[in-house]
C-alpha positions as CSV (number, residue, x, y, z in Angstrom):
1,M,62.1,-17.3,38.1
2,S,61.2,-20.5,40.0
3,D,61.8,-24.2,38.8
4,F,59.6,-26.2,36.9
5,W,58.7,-30.0,36.7
6,V,58.0,-32.6,34.0
7,F,57.0,-36.1,34.7
8,G,58.1,-38.5,32.2
9,Y,56.7,-41.8,31.9
10,G,57.1,-43.0,28.2
11,S,60.4,-42.2,26.2
12,L,60.7,-39.2,28.3
13,M,62.3,-41.7,30.9
14,W,65.2,-42.7,28.4
15,N,65.3,-40.1,26.0
16,P,64.3,-36.4,27.7
17,G,66.1,-34.4,25.2
18,F,66.3,-31.2,27.7
19,D,68.7,-29.7,30.1
20,H,67.3,-30.7,33.6
21,Q,68.4,-30.0,36.8
22,R,67.5,-33.3,38.4
23,A,65.7,-36.5,37.8
24,E,64.3,-38.4,40.1
25,P,62.0,-41.0,40.4
26,A,58.2,-40.3,40.7
27,L,54.6,-41.5,41.5
28,L,51.8,-39.8,39.7
29,R,48.4,-41.1,41.2
30,G,44.8,-40.9,39.2
31,A,46.5,-42.2,35.8
32,H,48.3,-45.0,34.5
33,R,50.7,-45.8,31.7
34,S,48.9,-47.2,28.8
35,L,50.0,-48.3,25.3
36,C,47.0,-46.6,24.3
37,V,47.5,-43.8,21.0
38,Y,48.1,-44.6,17.8
39,S,51.2,-43.2,16.6
40,W,50.8,-41.0,13.4
41,V,54.0,-39.5,13.1
42,H,56.7,-40.9,15.4
43,R,56.7,-44.2,15.6
44,G,54.1,-45.0,12.8
45,T,52.0,-43.1,10.2
46,Q,48.1,-42.6,9.2
47,Q,48.3,-45.4,6.9
48,R,50.2,-47.7,9.1
49,P,49.7,-46.8,12.6
50,G,51.9,-47.2,15.4
51,L,51.6,-47.2,19.3
52,V,52.8,-45.2,21.9
53,F,52.0,-45.0,25.3
54,G,49.8,-42.0,26.8
55,L,48.5,-41.2,30.3
56,D,45.1,-42.9,30.7
57,N,42.6,-42.2,33.7
58,G,42.8,-44.7,37.1
59,G,45.1,-46.0,38.7
60,A,49.0,-44.9,39.4
61,C,52.3,-44.6,37.3
62,R,55.7,-44.4,38.0
63,G,57.9,-42.3,35.9
64,I,60.3,-39.9,36.5
65,A,59.9,-36.3,37.3
66,Y,62.7,-33.8,35.8
67,Q,63.5,-30.4,37.4
68,V,63.7,-27.6,34.9
69,A,65.2,-23.7,35.8
70,G,63.0,-21.5,35.4
71,D,65.1,-19.5,32.9
72,I,65.1,-22.1,30.3
73,W,61.9,-23.5,31.0
74,P,60.1,-21.4,28.0
75,Q,62.8,-23.2,25.7
76,V,61.7,-26.5,27.4
77,L,58.1,-26.4,26.9
78,E,58.5,-25.3,23.5
79,Y,60.4,-28.2,22.8
80,L,58.0,-30.0,24.5
81,R,55.0,-29.5,22.8
82,A,56.4,-29.8,19.4
83,R,57.5,-33.0,20.4
84,E,54.6,-34.2,22.3
85,Q,51.5,-32.0,20.6
86,T,52.3,-32.8,17.2
87,T,48.9,-33.8,16.6
88,M,47.2,-33.2,20.0
89,V,46.4,-36.2,20.8
90,Y,47.6,-35.3,24.4
91,K,46.3,-32.7,26.7
92,E,48.2,-30.8,29.3
93,H,47.9,-30.9,32.6
94,H,49.6,-30.2,36.0
95,H,49.7,-32.9,38.6
96,H,51.1,-33.5,42.1
97,V,53.6,-36.2,41.7
98,E,55.5,-37.7,44.7
99,L,59.2,-37.7,44.1
100,D,61.4,-40.8,46.0
101,S,63.1,-38.3,48.3
102,G,59.4,-37.7,49.7
103,E,58.9,-34.2,48.6
104,T,55.8,-33.8,46.3
105,V,56.0,-31.4,43.6
106,E,53.5,-30.0,40.7
107,A,54.7,-31.3,37.1
108,L,53.6,-30.7,33.7
109,V,52.1,-34.2,32.6
110,Y,50.7,-35.1,29.3
111,M,47.2,-37.1,29.3
112,V,45.8,-38.5,26.4
113,D,42.5,-36.7,25.0
114,H,39.8,-39.7,24.7
115,S,37.7,-37.8,22.6
116,H,40.8,-37.4,19.8
117,A,41.0,-40.0,16.4
118,Q,44.4,-41.6,18.1
119,Y,43.0,-42.9,21.1
120,A,42.9,-46.7,21.0
121,G,42.0,-47.2,24.3
122,A,42.8,-50.5,26.2
123,L,43.5,-52.9,23.1
124,P,44.4,-56.7,23.9
125,L,47.7,-57.5,24.3
126,E,47.7,-59.8,20.8
127,E,46.2,-56.8,19.1
128,Q,49.1,-54.5,20.3
129,L,51.7,-56.9,19.4
130,E,50.6,-56.7,15.7
131,I,50.4,-53.2,15.6
132,V,53.5,-52.5,17.0
133,R,55.4,-55.1,15.0
134,G,55.5,-53.6,11.7
135,A,55.3,-49.9,12.6
136,V,57.6,-47.3,11.8
137,G,57.8,-43.2,12.0
138,K,60.2,-40.4,11.8
139,S,61.4,-41.5,15.1
140,G,62.1,-44.7,14.3
141,A,61.0,-48.4,14.9
142,N,57.9,-48.7,16.8
143,P,58.9,-51.8,18.4
144,D,62.4,-50.1,19.4
145,Y,60.1,-47.8,21.4
146,V,58.4,-50.6,23.0
147,I,61.4,-52.4,23.7
148,N,63.8,-49.4,25.2
149,T,60.9,-48.5,27.5
150,A,60.0,-51.8,29.0
151,A,64.0,-52.2,29.6
152,H,63.8,-48.8,31.6
153,L,61.3,-49.9,33.5
154,Q,63.1,-52.9,34.0
155,D,65.8,-50.9,35.0
156,M,64.1,-48.7,37.6
157,G,62.4,-51.9,39.3
158,I,59.1,-51.2,37.8
159,P,56.8,-54.1,37.3
160,D,54.6,-54.1,34.1
161,T,54.2,-57.6,33.0
162,G,52.1,-56.9,30.0
163,L,54.7,-54.5,28.3
164,A,57.4,-57.0,29.3
165,W,55.4,-59.8,27.1
166,L,55.1,-57.4,24.3
167,A,59.0,-56.7,24.5
168,E,59.8,-60.4,24.8
169,R,57.7,-61.2,21.5
170,L,59.3,-58.0,19.7
171,K,63.0,-59.2,20.3
172,T,62.4,-62.5,18.4
């Protein structure tokens, strides 16, 4: 069996949760990282939703591509579906991503479903701050998720002024 690739753009960058052979910074064209998904499970509840990242149409997104050996791919895919598809707010797609090494690979990506009730769209930063500030789900506090993602992007040298603004305010 050949190898498979997964593109991480949010918590998969700092907490993939699966075995992989290689992790390399990568660029996905045609979609951008956006805090556009109401979280009803991992970082909030239906009664008090949080916000998590989704890949939304347009632009480009820097993240991490993980190479997964073919012999463990079925288990990794099962894990990813249990993690990412709890409420089916994402659709599985395969897109070409450009690795920093110059190689182009086809990777599994999770794109947000615009027709899903959890799709928040492009919310103003102040509204994102209010939603994230007090939300907690089964995977922990929503502010921790946003702060960790912002820190990881900064460590990778990926600028995101809106996310940096949110993280600074959530730290106080």
